[in-house]
N, C-alpha and C positions, 0 to 999 in steps of 0.2 A: 547661433549658439542654442543648445538645448539645455534648459535649466531644470534641475532635479531637486526634489525634497525627499529626505530620508526620515521616516518615522519608525523608531525602534532601532536603536544602535547597540544591540547586544552582540553575541558571538558572531552571527552571520553578518550583521550590519558592519562590524569591524572588518570582516573578511571582504565585504564589498568595497570598502574604502581602500583596502590594501591592493586589491586587484586593479581598481581604476587608476590608482597612483602608479602602480608598477607598469601597467600596460597602456597608459594614457595615449601615447602616440599612435599605437596600432588601433586602439578603440576609436579614436577620432578619425583616423583614416577610413575605417570601416563605415562609420556614421556619415562622414563627409562634412562634419562640422565640429566645433568645440563642444565638449560635454562637461558640465560643471555641476557638482552638488553644492547648492547655494544655501541650503538650510538642513540642519540635522537636529532631530527632536528625540528626546528620551526623558522619561520621568525621573531617572536617576541622575542627580547632579554630578556624581563622580565620573560619569561617562565623559564629560567635557575634559577631564584631566587625562583621559586615555587617547584623545583625538590628536592626530598630527597638528602641528602648530597652525597650518593654514586654515584649519577648520574650526578653531576655537571660537572665533567671532561669529561663526554661523550657527552656534549651538543655541537651542531653546528647549524649554520644558513644556510648552503649550502647543499641542499639535495643530491648533487652529492658526498659529502663525504660519505654518506650512501651507495649510489648505486655503487660507485667505490671501496668500501672496499671488498677485495676478501674473507675475513673471514666471512662476513655476509651471512647467509644461507636464511634468511627470512625477508621480509620487511612488516611492518604494515603501510598501507597507510590510514591516517585519516585527509587528508587536505580538503576534501569536494570539491564541484564544479566538473567540468568535464574536461576542457582543460588541466590544469596543472596536475590534477590527472591522466589523460590518459597518459601524458608524463612520469610521475613517474612510473606507472605500466608497461608500455611497455618497458621502459629502464631497469627496474628491471628484466623483462623477458630476455632481451638481455644479461644481466649480469649473467644469470643463477640462479636468485633468485626467490624463491616462494613468494607469496603475500597473505596477509590477508587484506581485506578492509570492510568498512561499507558503501560504497558509492553507494547508489541505483541509483542516476542519471547517474553516470558513467556506471554502468553495463547495465542498461536498454537501454541507447543510443548507447553503443559501444559493445554490447554483442558479435556480430559476430567477430569483430576484436580481442577482448580480448581473446576469447576462441580458435580462430584459431592460434593466436600468442603464447598462452600458450602451445598448443600442438606442435607447430613448435620448440620451445626451450626446450621442455620436462620439463616444470614447472607447478605448480598448483596455482590456485587462489581460496581462500575460502572467503565466504561472508555472514555468518550467520546473522551478525548485520544489513545487508542491508534491511531486511524486518522483522518487528515485534519486534525489539529491543531484549529483553531477551527471546523471545519465540523461541524455537528451531524448527522452521517450515521448514527451508531449509533442515536440516538433515532429518526431518521426510518425506518430499516430495521426496528428492533425494535418500534416503536409506531406511527408514522405510516403505515406501509405494511403493518400487521399484517393487514389485510383482503385482501391480495393474495397470489397465488402469484407469487413472484419468478421471472421468466423469464430475466433476464440482468443482469449488472453489468459495466460497463466503467469502469475507473478510471485516472486519472492520479494516482498515489498517492505520488509521490516528487518533491519540489521540486528536488532537486539535478539529477536527470536531465532534468527538464523545462526547467530553466534552461539547461543545456548545449545541449539540442536547439533551444531557442528562439534562442540565440546563433548556432548553426550555420546555422539557417534564415534568420533575419532579417539577420544581419550577415556571413554567409558565412565564419564562423570555422571553422577546423579543430577537431577534437575536443580535441586537447591544449591549444590556446589557450583554448578555452571552459572547460575544466576548471580551468586556472590562474586564470582570472578568477573562476570560482565559488568557488574557495578564497580568493582575495583578498578577496572581498566577504562571506565567511562563509556562503555557501550550500552549501559542500561541506566535509566534514571533511578533516583532514590526510590520513587514510587513507579515501578514499571508496568502498572496494571494495564494502561492503554496499549502497550506493546504485547505483553504476553497473553492478553485476552482477545487479541485480534482486532481491536477497535481501530488502531492506527492503519492497519492493512485494509480495513473496511472503508475508511475515508478515501484511501488512495485508489482502490479498485472502483469506487463510486465515480471518481473523476475520470479514470481511464475509460470505463464503460459508457459514461455519459457522452464522451467524445466519440467513441467508436460506434455507438448505436444511435446517436443523434437525439437522444431524449434523456432528461434528468432521471437518474436512478438514485433514489434517496438512500442514505445509509440505513434508515429504518427498514428498508425493503430487502436488505442484504443479510443473509444468515451468517453469523460470525461465531466461531468457536476458537478458543486459544490453546496454548500448549501446556498449560499448568498441570494438566493431568497425564501428560505423556511420561511413561516410565522408561527407564534405561532398559528394563527387561524386554519391552516391546520393540524398542529400536534394535536391540541385538537379535531378537528373533527375526525381525523383518529382513535385516541384512544377511544374517548367517544362513537362514533356512530358505528364504524366498528371493533374495537378491533385490530387495527394495531399500530405498533411503526414505527417511521421514523429513518432510519440509512443511513449514506453514505456508500454504499456497492461497493466493487470492485468485479466484477462477471466474471468468465471465465467458459465456458461450451463447451464440445465436442458435436457438433450437427451433428451426422452422418458424421464425417470427417472434417467438417468446424468448425471453432472456433468462438463462440459468446463471445465477451469480451467487457466490458463496466464498467464505473464508474459513479454513479449518486445517488442522494437521492432515497431511496427505502422504500416502506412500506412492512413490514413483520408481520405475525401474532404474537401476543404477547406471544403465547405459544412456539415459536421457541427459541432455545437456544441462538441465537445471540441477542435477545432482552434483555437478562440479562447482556449484556456487556455494562457497563456504564462508565461515566467520561472519564479519559484519557486512559482507557484500550483498548487493541486490541484483536481480535480473528480471527482465520482463520478456516473455516468450509469446510472440504474436503470430497468428496464422491469418493470412489474407487470401482471398480467392485467386488473386493474380500473382502476388509476390511469393505465396507459399509461406514457409516458416522463417521468421527472423527473430533474433534475440539481442537484447540490449542489456549490457552488463557494466557494473561499476560500483563505486562507493555511493551508497544510498543516503548517507547522512554525513555530518561533520561540517566544520566551519567553511573550509575552502571548497569542497564539492558543491555545497549549497550556494555559496557566494558565486561560484563559477556560473551556475544556472541563472542566478539573479542577474548578473552582469550580461550574460548572453541575451536575456530578455531586454535589458536596458539598451543594448546596442541595436537590436532589431527594431524596437519600438522608437528609439531616438532617430533612427534613419527615416522611418515613416513620418515622424513628427517634423523633422527638418524639411522633408520633401512635401509636406502638407497633404499627405494622403492617409494619415492615421485616423481611423474611425470611419473611413468611407466604405470599407468592407469589414464585416465582423470577423474577428479572429477565429472564433468557434462558430461553426454553422449549427446553430441550435434552434429548433422549432419548439416554442413553448406550448404549442397546441398538439404536438405529436405525443401520443401515449402508446407505450409498449407494455406487453404483459410480462410480469416477472413470475418465473416458475417457482412455486413453493418448494422448499427443501424436501417436503414429504414426497414429492413427485419425481425427485431426481433419481436417475438410474445409474449406479456405478457398482464396481466390485468392492468388497469389504475384506479387511483383515479383522478376524474376531478371535479373542482369547477368553475362553471360559475357565473358571476355576471350580473344580468339582471334587467330589469324593472319588477315590480310585476303586471302582468295583465294576463287575460285569454289567452290561446293559446301559451304561451311562451314554456312551457314544451313539448308540442306536436311538435312544430317547431324544437326544439333542437333534440328531439329523432328521428324525421324524417330525419334530415340531418345525424345524426350518422348512422341510418339504411341504408341510401343511400350509405354510405362509408363502409358498412359491419362491423359496430361496434354495438354490442348488449349490452343492459344494464342489469346488474345483480341486482343492488340496486340503489334506488334514494331517496334523502332527500331534501326537500325544507324548508328553514328556514325563518320564518317571513311572515306576511301577512299585510303589511302596506298600500298597495294600491298605494303608491307614491314612497317609498324609493327603493333603489337598494336592491335586495335580492340575497343571494347565493343559487344556486342549486347544490347539490353535488351528483355525480354519481360514482358508481363502475361498471366498464365494465366487460364483459367476456373477455377472451383472444382475442386480436386483433393485427393486424400487425401495427407496428409503423407508417408507411407511410400513412395508411388509417386513423389512429387517427389524425395525423397531418393535413391531408387535411380537415378532418371534422372540426377540431377546427379552422382552418384558415377561413373556410366558415362561421362558427358560429360567430367568432369574428368580421366579416365584417357586421353582421346584426345590424340594428338600436336598437334592443332589448338588445344588449350586451353593458355593461357600463364600462367594463375593460377587460384587456387581461385574457383569461382563464388560470387557473392554472392546471397543471397535474403533477402527481407523479406516477411513475411505481410501480407495486406491484409484489413482488417475492413470489411464493408459495413454 
């Protein structure tokens, strides 16, 4: 028998119990042995009242009862946050227990310490639910694509932002209205700042890139920009005039040995597979040198998708525990001494959508294009809306590929001109 302790029995934890009870026979057949959750810990006493009858005597409120139980082989950590979760995971390692977690913030921020300590104590940590909810992308990247050199990852990794952008695009909703609807339907937290500012996606691309490139890429090294400044006006111009959709993308690329990694609103051609990913769904588009392009799609959050990923890890890890091979080979092939160069966002070269707001008079366009040219930014397409003579008018441009720092210098100079009537809007384009 494989004995399991569950620490944190909230929404996902309850889903884990439901799946194990519903599919116990098939789970135990896959493992090759009985699997039993023998202790459930949560700080909230009311959780005990929500448990199936068979688990009520297994409930405790002190996590140390789980970690100090010598019969428990595997700990499921679902407490969230970082400081307490880190304490739980590291103590589980010291007690010789393997861990399954869904904690993206913990892994991205303490990747080095967690995997060094896991190897030191000969234990494993699995974390499929940390990225993409029910999408099996960790296994795909870690095992299924192991024969590949990963060239690039493009991910729609946050359901909240994807839902908001979908509503803005498909129903022409302003950002604020789409956010209110996302809250009402439970797709956005009461405080959605981690989602809409790109922080959640930054944690997730940190994990994916650390696996793909074999070295810890810290969240602090990843440029992150959110969707809170995206206007309906720009989404409609992008779609109607240029055939682009706007998505919050997490991007990681191997650029001749240095890693280009960033999170920001991005325009992509409407023919790209990622543009079909709408509402709360997530997708990860990976290019390997042997497999070529593969895409992984599904529900990126929610009780049962996340619980599905947790139980998948429990099955895989329990099989190894029962066969006494867990910990003999590291799950993630991570070299703590390997260092890779992270490309600064200022050096990134992409195309840009740019919207200027200017006075409507002769010479404006030539002045703007002259400044862009001076900074090595060339124009691929240009559109000027309106001819009022007095009103502010938008001038929209698509550039050829240009270096970020050159574009930013040009825009700063243009924004300082008397002809500019509001701060220039720019959105990067991924081809």
